[in-house]
C-alpha positions as CSV (number, residue, x, y, z in Angstrom):
1,X,-36.3,11.3,-2.5
2,X,-33.4,9.9,-4.1
3,X,-32.1,11.5,-7.1
4,X,-31.0,9.5,-10.3
5,X,-27.6,9.5,-11.0
6,X,-26.0,8.9,-14.6
7,X,-23.3,6.5,-14.9
8,X,-21.3,6.4,-18.0
9,X,-20.9,2.8,-19.0
10,X,-19.3,3.1,-22.5
11,X,-20.3,3.9,-26.1
12,X,-22.8,2.0,-28.2
13,X,-23.2,2.3,-31.8
14,X,-26.1,3.6,-33.1
15,X,-27.8,2.4,-36.6
16,X,-26.8,5.8,-38.6
17,X,-23.1,5.2,-37.9
18,X,-22.9,7.8,-35.0
19,X,-21.9,6.8,-31.7
20,X,-24.3,7.5,-28.9
21,X,-23.2,7.2,-24.8
22,X,-25.4,4.5,-23.3
23,X,-26.4,5.3,-19.8
24,X,-27.8,3.3,-16.9
25,X,-29.9,5.4,-14.0
26,X,-28.9,4.0,-10.6
27,X,-30.2,5.6,-7.3
28,X,-28.0,6.2,-4.5
29,X,-28.5,4.0,-1.4
30,X,-30.6,5.6,1.1
31,X,-29.6,5.7,5.0
32,X,-30.8,2.0,5.6
33,X,-29.1,0.6,2.8
34,X,-25.9,2.1,3.1
35,X,-22.8,-0.3,3.0
36,X,-22.1,-1.8,6.7
37,X,-18.5,-1.4,6.7
38,X,-17.0,-2.2,10.3
39,X,-13.8,-0.4,11.3
40,X,-11.0,-2.6,12.3
41,X,-8.4,-0.3,14.0
42,X,-6.7,-3.4,15.6
43,X,-6.1,-4.9,11.8
44,X,-4.6,-1.4,10.8
45,X,-1.9,-1.5,13.7
46,X,-1.4,-5.0,13.1
47,X,-0.8,-4.2,9.4
48,X,1.9,-1.4,10.4
49,X,3.6,-4.1,12.8
50,X,4.2,-6.9,10.1
51,X,2.8,-6.0,6.9
52,X,0.4,-8.6,6.1
53,X,-0.7,-9.5,9.8
54,X,-3.9,-7.4,9.6
55,X,-5.6,-9.1,6.6
56,X,-4.5,-12.3,8.4
57,X,-6.2,-11.3,11.4
58,X,-9.4,-10.3,8.8
59,X,-9.3,-14.0,7.7
60,X,-7.5,-13.0,4.4
61,X,-4.5,-15.8,4.7
62,X,-3.2,-16.3,1.0
63,X,-3.6,-12.3,0.6
64,X,-1.7,-11.6,3.7
65,X,1.1,-14.1,2.6
66,X,1.2,-12.3,-0.7
67,X,1.3,-9.0,1.1
68,X,4.1,-10.3,3.5
69,X,6.2,-11.7,0.7
70,X,5.7,-8.5,-1.5
71,X,7.0,-6.2,1.1
72,X,9.6,-8.3,2.4
73,X,11.1,-8.4,-1.4
74,X,10.8,-4.8,-1.5
75,X,12.5,-4.2,2.3
76,X,15.3,-6.6,2.0
77,X,15.8,-5.6,-1.8
78,X,16.4,-2.2,-0.8
79,X,18.6,-3.0,2.0
80,X,20.7,-5.6,-0.2
81,X,21.0,-2.9,-2.8
82,X,21.9,0.0,-0.7
83,X,23.1,-1.0,2.6
84,X,21.9,0.1,5.7
85,X,22.7,3.6,5.1
86,X,19.5,4.2,2.7
87,X,17.3,4.4,6.1
88,X,18.4,7.5,7.4
89,X,16.3,9.7,9.6
90,X,18.9,12.7,9.9
91,X,19.9,13.2,6.5
92,X,16.8,11.8,4.3
93,X,14.1,13.1,6.5
94,X,11.3,13.2,3.8
95,X,12.3,9.9,2.5
96,X,12.5,8.5,6.4
97,X,8.6,9.7,6.7
98,X,7.9,7.4,4.0
99,X,10.0,4.7,4.9
100,X,8.7,4.5,8.2
101,X,5.3,3.6,7.1
102,X,6.9,0.2,6.0
103,X,6.7,-0.7,9.7
104,X,9.0,-1.2,12.8
105,X,11.7,-3.3,10.8
106,X,12.8,-0.1,9.2
107,X,12.7,2.0,12.4
108,X,15.5,-0.8,13.8
109,X,17.4,-0.3,10.6
110,X,17.5,3.6,11.4
111,X,18.6,2.8,14.8
112,X,21.1,0.4,13.6
113,X,22.3,3.4,11.1
114,X,22.3,6.0,13.6
115,X,23.9,4.2,16.8
116,X,26.4,2.0,14.9
117,X,27.2,2.8,11.6
118,X,27.5,6.7,11.8
119,X,29.6,6.4,14.8
120,X,32.1,4.1,12.8
121,X,35.6,5.7,11.5
122,X,35.3,6.5,7.8
123,X,37.3,3.4,6.5
124,X,34.9,1.4,8.6
125,X,31.6,2.6,7.0
126,X,32.6,1.5,3.6
127,X,30.9,-2.2,3.8
128,X,27.8,-0.4,5.6
129,X,27.1,2.3,3.0
130,X,26.5,3.1,-0.7
131,X,27.0,5.8,-3.1
132,X,25.4,7.5,-5.8
133,X,22.4,6.0,-7.6
134,X,22.8,2.7,-5.7
135,X,22.0,4.7,-2.6
136,X,18.8,6.3,-4.5
137,X,17.6,3.0,-5.6
138,X,17.7,1.4,-2.2
139,X,16.1,4.2,-0.6
140,X,13.3,4.5,-3.4
141,X,12.3,0.4,-2.7
142,X,12.2,0.9,1.0
143,X,10.1,4.4,0.4
144,X,7.8,2.6,-2.1
145,X,7.2,-0.3,0.6
146,X,6.3,2.2,3.0
147,X,3.8,4.0,0.9
148,X,2.5,0.6,-0.4
149,X,2.2,-0.2,3.2
150,X,-0.2,3.0,3.8
151,X,-2.6,1.6,1.2
152,X,-2.7,-1.6,2.6
153,X,-3.1,-0.6,6.0
154,X,-6.1,1.6,5.0
155,X,-7.4,-1.8,3.3
156,X,-7.2,-3.4,6.6
157,X,-8.8,-0.7,8.7
158,X,-11.9,-0.2,6.2
159,X,-12.1,-4.2,4.7
160,X,-14.7,-4.6,2.2
161,X,-17.6,-7.2,3.0
162,X,-17.5,-10.2,1.4
163,X,-20.5,-9.8,-0.6
164,X,-19.1,-6.5,-1.7
165,X,-15.7,-7.8,-3.4
166,X,-17.6,-10.6,-5.2
167,X,-20.1,-7.9,-6.6
168,X,-17.0,-5.7,-7.5
169,X,-15.2,-8.5,-9.3
170,X,-18.7,-9.8,-11.2
171,X,-18.9,-6.4,-12.6
172,X,-15.6,-6.4,-14.0
173,X,-16.7,-9.0,-16.6
174,X,-19.9,-6.8,-18.0
175,X,-19.3,-5.0,-21.2
């Protein structure tokens, strides 16, 4: 007993000059037709350890290299712009939660910041720290990398089947 769902597809011109809504009726999939998405928790863990590694494990080689390069640019760019002081678990707790999602490299940078840089004398900390907007930009880059990695981890844990990806792409061309 499947109920019809009306899905908007766009507006179509009416001969009288008015526009009416063109609809298509679809039935929801029954229990035996539901998409069989396999849960991949190992891919999610690997995607957190090294961004892109989870997709590499799933056989998406080119995509994994693109993910690795993009996340590397964000993380290294944030560190080069703001220094190691941009990852700070004590003073910027909320930003650190977002940044920690980028993987263990960010946790390592925080350990370096807390154990080494914070224990230096004030005049020795100058090369390692940034001030003002530069610090904010570096913090934002690494925070953005962490939040983006959350989406990529979810994509690795719940991968779309190959036929679903092609069907979705083919549907993009339809008017």
